[in-house]
C-alpha positions as CSV (number, residue, x, y, z in Angstrom):
1,M,-5.5,-129.4,-81.8
2,T,-9.0,-129.0,-81.0
3,L,-12.3,-129.4,-82.9
4,N,-12.3,-125.9,-83.7
5,T,-9.2,-125.1,-85.0
6,A,-7.7,-125.8,-88.8
7,Q,-5.8,-128.8,-89.4
8,K,-1.8,-128.9,-89.2
9,G,-0.6,-127.1,-92.1
10,N,-3.2,-124.5,-91.5
11,D,-3.9,-122.9,-88.2
12,K,-6.2,-120.1,-89.4
13,R,-9.6,-120.1,-88.6
14,P,-12.7,-118.6,-90.7
15,E,-13.4,-114.9,-89.7
16,P,-16.6,-115.1,-87.1
17,E,-18.4,-112.5,-89.4
18,Y,-18.0,-114.8,-92.4
19,L,-19.1,-118.1,-90.6
20,M,-22.1,-115.8,-89.3
21,D,-23.1,-114.7,-92.7
22,L,-23.1,-118.2,-93.8
23,Y,-25.2,-119.3,-90.7
24,K,-27.9,-116.4,-91.2
25,N,-27.9,-116.6,-95.3
26,R,-29.0,-120.1,-96.0
27,D,-31.4,-119.2,-98.5
28,R,-28.7,-118.0,-101.1
29,K,-28.2,-119.8,-104.6
30,D,-24.5,-120.2,-103.5
31,W,-24.7,-121.3,-100.0
32,V,-24.0,-125.2,-100.4
33,Y,-20.6,-124.1,-102.5
34,K,-19.5,-121.7,-99.9
35,V,-20.0,-124.7,-97.3
36,V,-18.2,-126.9,-99.6
37,E,-15.4,-124.6,-99.9
38,L,-15.3,-123.7,-96.3
39,Q,-15.1,-127.6,-95.4
40,K,-12.0,-127.9,-98.0
41,K,-10.2,-124.6,-96.7
42,Y,-10.5,-125.2,-93.1
43,K,-10.8,-129.0,-92.1
44,L,-12.1,-130.2,-88.6
45,S,-11.2,-133.5,-87.0
46,G,-12.4,-136.1,-84.9
47,L,-16.0,-137.0,-83.8
48,Y,-16.0,-135.5,-80.1
49,D,-17.4,-132.0,-80.1
50,R,-15.3,-130.5,-77.6
51,I,-17.5,-127.7,-76.9
52,D,-21.1,-128.8,-76.5
53,G,-19.9,-132.7,-75.6
54,G,-21.1,-135.6,-77.4
55,F,-20.2,-137.5,-80.3
56,F,-21.0,-137.1,-83.9
57,R,-22.2,-139.7,-86.2
58,Y,-19.0,-140.3,-88.5
59,A,-16.2,-138.8,-90.7
60,A,-16.2,-138.7,-94.1
61,E,-12.4,-139.0,-94.8
62,R,-9.7,-141.4,-93.5
63,D,-7.8,-138.9,-91.5
64,W,-11.3,-138.4,-89.5
65,S,-11.8,-135.0,-91.1
66,R,-15.2,-133.6,-92.3
67,P,-17.3,-134.8,-89.2
68,H,-20.7,-135.6,-90.3
69,F,-22.3,-133.3,-87.3
70,E,-25.5,-135.1,-86.9
71,K,-25.5,-136.7,-83.3
72,L,-27.5,-139.8,-82.5
73,L,-28.8,-140.7,-79.1
74,S,-27.9,-144.3,-79.9
75,D,-23.9,-143.7,-80.8
76,N,-23.7,-141.6,-77.7
77,A,-24.9,-144.4,-75.6
78,D,-22.6,-146.8,-77.2
79,I,-19.4,-144.4,-76.8
80,V,-20.1,-143.4,-73.5
81,R,-20.6,-146.7,-72.1
82,L,-17.2,-147.8,-73.9
83,Y,-15.2,-144.5,-72.1
84,L,-16.7,-145.8,-68.9
85,H,-15.4,-149.0,-69.5
86,A,-11.9,-147.8,-70.1
87,Y,-12.3,-145.5,-67.3
88,R,-13.1,-148.3,-65.2
89,I,-10.1,-150.4,-65.8
90,S,-7.4,-147.4,-66.3
91,K,-8.7,-144.9,-63.9
92,N,-7.8,-142.4,-66.4
93,E,-9.3,-138.9,-65.7
94,K,-9.5,-138.1,-69.4
95,Y,-11.9,-141.1,-70.2
96,K,-14.0,-140.0,-67.3
97,K,-14.1,-136.5,-68.2
98,I,-15.2,-137.2,-71.7
99,A,-18.1,-139.5,-70.3
100,Q,-19.4,-136.8,-67.7
101,D,-19.5,-133.9,-70.4
102,S,-21.4,-136.2,-73.1
103,L,-23.8,-137.4,-70.7
104,N,-24.2,-133.9,-69.5
105,Y,-24.9,-133.1,-73.4
106,V,-27.3,-136.2,-73.7
107,L,-29.5,-135.1,-70.5
108,T,-29.7,-131.3,-71.7
109,T,-30.1,-131.8,-75.1
110,F,-32.2,-135.0,-75.4
111,Y,-34.0,-135.9,-72.2
112,N,-37.6,-134.8,-71.8
113,E,-38.0,-135.1,-68.1
114,Q,-41.7,-134.5,-67.9
115,E,-42.2,-137.5,-70.3
116,A,-39.6,-139.6,-68.8
117,R,-38.0,-140.4,-72.2
118,F,-35.0,-139.5,-74.6
119,Y,-35.4,-138.1,-78.0
120,N,-33.4,-139.6,-80.8
121,S,-31.4,-137.2,-82.6
122,Q,-29.6,-133.5,-83.4
123,R,-29.7,-132.9,-86.9
124,S,-26.2,-131.9,-88.5
125,D,-25.3,-128.1,-89.2
126,I,-22.0,-127.6,-90.9
127,V,-21.6,-124.0,-90.0
128,Y,-22.8,-124.0,-86.4
129,Y,-20.0,-126.4,-85.4
130,Y,-17.5,-124.1,-87.0
131,L,-18.3,-121.2,-84.7
132,S,-16.5,-120.6,-81.5
133,E,-18.0,-121.0,-77.9
134,K,-18.9,-117.5,-77.8
135,D,-20.0,-117.2,-81.4
136,R,-22.6,-120.7,-80.7
137,K,-24.0,-118.8,-77.7
138,A,-25.6,-116.1,-80.0
139,V,-27.4,-118.7,-82.1
140,G,-29.4,-121.4,-81.5
141,S,-28.4,-125.0,-81.6
142,P,-29.4,-127.5,-84.4
143,D,-33.0,-129.3,-84.1
144,V,-33.8,-132.4,-82.4
145,D,-35.6,-135.4,-83.9
146,R,-38.4,-135.6,-80.8
147,A,-39.3,-139.3,-81.4
148,A,-38.2,-142.2,-79.2
149,F,-36.8,-145.3,-80.5
150,A,-36.8,-148.4,-78.7
151,V,-33.1,-149.2,-79.7
152,S,-31.6,-146.0,-78.6
153,Q,-33.7,-145.7,-75.6
154,S,-32.7,-149.1,-74.5
155,K,-28.9,-148.5,-75.0
156,M,-29.1,-145.2,-72.9
157,I,-30.8,-146.6,-70.2
158,I,-28.1,-149.5,-70.0
159,T,-25.6,-146.7,-70.2
160,L,-27.0,-144.5,-67.4
161,L,-26.9,-147.7,-65.3
162,H,-23.2,-148.3,-65.8
163,A,-22.5,-144.7,-65.4
164,A,-24.4,-144.9,-61.8
165,D,-22.3,-147.7,-60.9
166,T,-19.1,-146.7,-61.9
167,P,-17.3,-145.4,-58.5
168,P,-15.8,-142.7,-57.9
169,F,-17.7,-141.4,-61.3
170,I,-18.6,-137.6,-60.8
171,P,-22.2,-137.2,-62.1
172,P,-23.1,-134.5,-64.8
173,L,-23.4,-131.4,-64.2
174,V,-27.3,-131.7,-64.5
175,M,-27.3,-134.0,-61.7
176,G,-26.7,-134.0,-58.0
177,D,-25.5,-137.4,-57.3
178,T,-25.4,-141.0,-59.4
179,G,-28.4,-142.0,-57.8
180,G,-30.1,-139.7,-60.2
181,L,-28.8,-141.2,-63.0
182,K,-30.4,-144.7,-62.0
183,D,-33.6,-142.9,-61.2
184,I,-33.6,-141.3,-64.7
185,A,-32.9,-144.7,-66.4
186,I,-35.4,-146.6,-64.4
187,S,-38.0,-143.7,-65.2
188,C,-37.4,-144.3,-69.0
189,L,-37.5,-148.1,-68.6
190,Q,-41.2,-147.5,-67.2
191,F,-41.8,-145.2,-70.2
192,I,-41.0,-148.2,-72.4
193,Y,-43.1,-150.6,-70.9
194,K,-45.8,-148.2,-70.6
195,N,-45.6,-147.0,-73.9
196,M,-43.7,-149.4,-76.1
197,V,-44.1,-153.0,-74.9
198,T,-47.0,-154.9,-76.6
199,E,-48.1,-158.4,-76.6
200,N,-46.2,-158.5,-80.0
201,G,-42.8,-157.5,-78.7
202,V,-41.6,-153.9,-78.1
203,L,-42.5,-151.2,-80.6
204,S,-39.7,-149.6,-83.0
205,Y,-40.5,-146.0,-82.3
206,Y,-43.0,-143.6,-80.3
207,D,-43.4,-140.0,-82.1
208,P,-46.0,-137.9,-79.8
209,A,-45.9,-135.2,-82.2
210,K,-47.4,-137.3,-84.9
211,K,-49.4,-139.2,-82.5
212,E,-48.1,-142.4,-83.8
213,N,-46.1,-145.4,-82.8
214,G,-45.5,-148.8,-84.1
215,L,-43.6,-151.3,-86.3
216,T,-43.2,-154.3,-83.5
217,G,-41.3,-157.5,-84.2
218,Q,-38.0,-156.1,-84.8
219,L,-35.3,-158.2,-83.6
220,E,-32.7,-155.1,-82.8
221,D,-35.4,-153.6,-81.1
222,N,-36.6,-156.7,-78.7
223,L,-32.9,-157.5,-78.0
224,W,-31.9,-154.1,-76.7
225,A,-35.2,-153.9,-74.7
226,T,-34.6,-157.3,-73.1
227,L,-31.1,-156.4,-72.2
228,A,-32.2,-153.0,-70.7
229,F,-35.0,-154.8,-68.5
230,K,-32.2,-157.1,-67.6
231,E,-29.8,-154.7,-66.6
232,A,-32.4,-153.1,-64.6
233,Y,-32.8,-156.1,-62.7
234,L,-29.7,-156.4,-61.9
235,H,-29.1,-153.0,-60.5
236,T,-32.3,-153.3,-58.7
237,K,-33.2,-156.9,-57.9
238,N,-36.8,-156.0,-58.9
239,K,-38.2,-159.4,-60.2
240,E,-40.5,-157.6,-62.9
241,Y,-38.1,-156.4,-64.7
242,L,-36.6,-159.6,-65.1
243,D,-39.9,-161.1,-66.0
244,T,-40.4,-158.5,-68.7
245,A,-37.1,-159.2,-70.3
246,E,-37.7,-163.1,-70.4
247,T,-41.4,-161.8,-72.1
248,L,-39.6,-160.1,-74.7
249,A,-36.8,-162.6,-75.2
250,Q,-39.9,-165.2,-75.7
251,F,-41.5,-163.2,-78.3
252,V,-38.1,-163.3,-80.0
253,V,-37.5,-166.9,-79.6
254,T,-41.4,-167.9,-81.0
255,S,-41.4,-165.1,-83.5
256,L,-38.2,-164.7,-85.1
257,H,-36.1,-168.0,-84.4
258,D,-35.6,-170.4,-87.3
259,K,-36.4,-173.6,-85.5
260,K,-35.3,-175.8,-88.6
261,Q,-31.8,-174.5,-89.3
262,G,-31.0,-172.0,-86.6
263,G,-30.4,-168.3,-86.0
264,F,-32.9,-165.4,-85.7
265,Y,-34.6,-163.5,-88.6
266,E,-33.9,-159.6,-88.6
267,W,-37.6,-158.7,-88.6
268,R,-41.4,-159.5,-88.8
269,I,-44.3,-157.2,-89.9
270,G,-47.6,-158.2,-89.4
271,E,-51.0,-156.5,-88.8
272,A,-51.7,-156.5,-85.1
273,K,-54.2,-154.3,-83.2
274,G,-52.7,-150.7,-82.3
275,Q,-49.5,-151.7,-83.8
276,G,-49.5,-148.5,-86.3
277,S,-47.7,-150.2,-88.9
278,G,-50.3,-150.3,-91.8
279,V,-48.7,-153.5,-93.3
280,K,-51.2,-156.3,-94.0
281,G,-49.5,-160.1,-93.8
282,Q,-46.4,-161.3,-92.5
283,G,-42.8,-161.3,-93.7
284,L,-39.6,-162.4,-92.6
285,G,-36.4,-160.4,-93.1
286,E,-32.7,-161.6,-93.6
287,K,-30.8,-163.3,-90.8
288,A,-28.3,-160.4,-89.9
289,Y,-25.0,-161.6,-89.0
290,L,-24.4,-158.7,-86.1
291,L,-27.7,-158.8,-84.9
292,N,-27.5,-162.7,-84.2
293,G,-24.5,-162.1,-82.5
294,L,-26.5,-159.7,-80.2
295,A,-29.0,-162.4,-80.0
296,A,-26.7,-165.2,-79.2
297,Y,-25.1,-162.7,-76.4
298,T,-28.6,-161.8,-75.0
299,M,-29.8,-165.7,-74.6
300,L,-26.4,-166.0,-72.7
301,E,-27.3,-163.4,-70.2
302,L,-30.6,-164.5,-69.5
303,Y,-29.4,-168.0,-69.1
304,K,-26.7,-166.9,-66.7
305,L,-29.5,-165.4,-64.7
306,T,-32.6,-168.1,-65.1
307,N,-30.2,-171.1,-65.4
308,K,-32.8,-172.2,-68.0
309,E,-31.6,-174.5,-70.6
310,E,-33.5,-173.3,-73.4
311,Y,-31.5,-170.2,-73.5
312,L,-28.1,-171.9,-73.3
313,K,-29.6,-174.1,-76.0
314,T,-30.2,-171.2,-78.5
315,A,-27.5,-169.4,-78.1
316,K,-25.3,-172.3,-78.8
317,E,-27.1,-173.4,-82.0
318,T,-27.2,-169.6,-83.3
319,I,-23.4,-169.5,-82.7
320,S,-22.8,-172.6,-84.5
321,V,-24.7,-171.2,-87.6
322,F,-22.7,-168.2,-88.3
323,L,-19.2,-168.8,-86.6
324,P,-17.9,-171.1,-89.5
325,D,-18.3,-168.4,-91.8
326,K,-14.8,-166.7,-92.0
327,N,-16.1,-164.1,-94.8
328,K,-18.5,-162.2,-92.2
329,P,-16.8,-159.1,-90.4
330,S,-15.9,-159.4,-86.5
331,S,-18.7,-159.3,-84.1
332,P,-17.9,-158.6,-80.5
333,Y,-21.4,-160.1,-79.4
334,F,-20.3,-163.5,-81.0
335,Q,-16.9,-163.2,-79.4
336,R,-18.3,-162.7,-75.8
337,S,-20.5,-165.3,-76.4
338,A,-18.1,-167.8,-77.4
339,G,-15.7,-166.9,-74.8
340,Y,-18.6,-167.2,-72.3
341,L,-19.0,-170.8,-73.5
342,I,-15.4,-172.2,-74.0
343,K,-14.9,-170.5,-70.2
344,G,-18.2,-172.4,-69.2
345,L,-17.4,-175.6,-70.6
346,S,-13.7,-175.8,-69.6
347,K,-14.8,-175.6,-65.8
């Protein structure tokens, strides 16, 4: 079963003429009802787009039918990295093909070569994704949000570096060799450094269309940017990238770490020159469980590279604060951090 076939028990497809009529007449009063009827009668299943490549945001039903057709750069970075890891372990060509096609989609849809950065998302368009490959070529693809976000940029940089370092990984169609993937990753990292790194941590977003950027002090933004610069250091041995990673990590520890009870606050907002947040004063968010897992993992990654005890101590304190709570959801970053500590302590 492919994405553009009906679910089992109903092997019919909507007539192309009917779909094109829906696509072109969105201003009709009954358009929403017809789209709802379309989704009920012809179910699509799965998050992977077998025609354009890439992954949708989520599915609305337990059987993975009725996908929400928005595609996020962040999600695609995570999932492609997962497929790359699965391919490394299993050598399953199917995993490699999905990773290749999805990277090709990302690089052709989200990558701005002139500015050396990635766009954020492609909007959902229900009718478009019901069209066949031939019919899709007759219409324009869904619009793209051209803002750049620190988290999704950083995640895709890490994914590209992993792809460039996954032999024998055949690069996407848009690239000539895996070295090209590494070049793109480093160029995007330079974009972050020049446009989003400030004395108050990394900016959350950059929107050239609106000529604005801002909102510093977010835990998630700074952690992923730290990991991106760390990963670039591992692939290039350029000490400046490790220095930047440590600078961002130091901001996190200084501004967001609870030195009395342990753990990290989710965000901090303050009025800073050039910040663009427009918010005066200072506030601290909650101690988000999953982000604290990421924080502990980030500190341990820096400890492994620098051997600085402060990173190890902070990671241990963060883990000790959150692990005793059995009611919290599973966190892969807490698990990896705990596993590393157990392995290290057992030596």
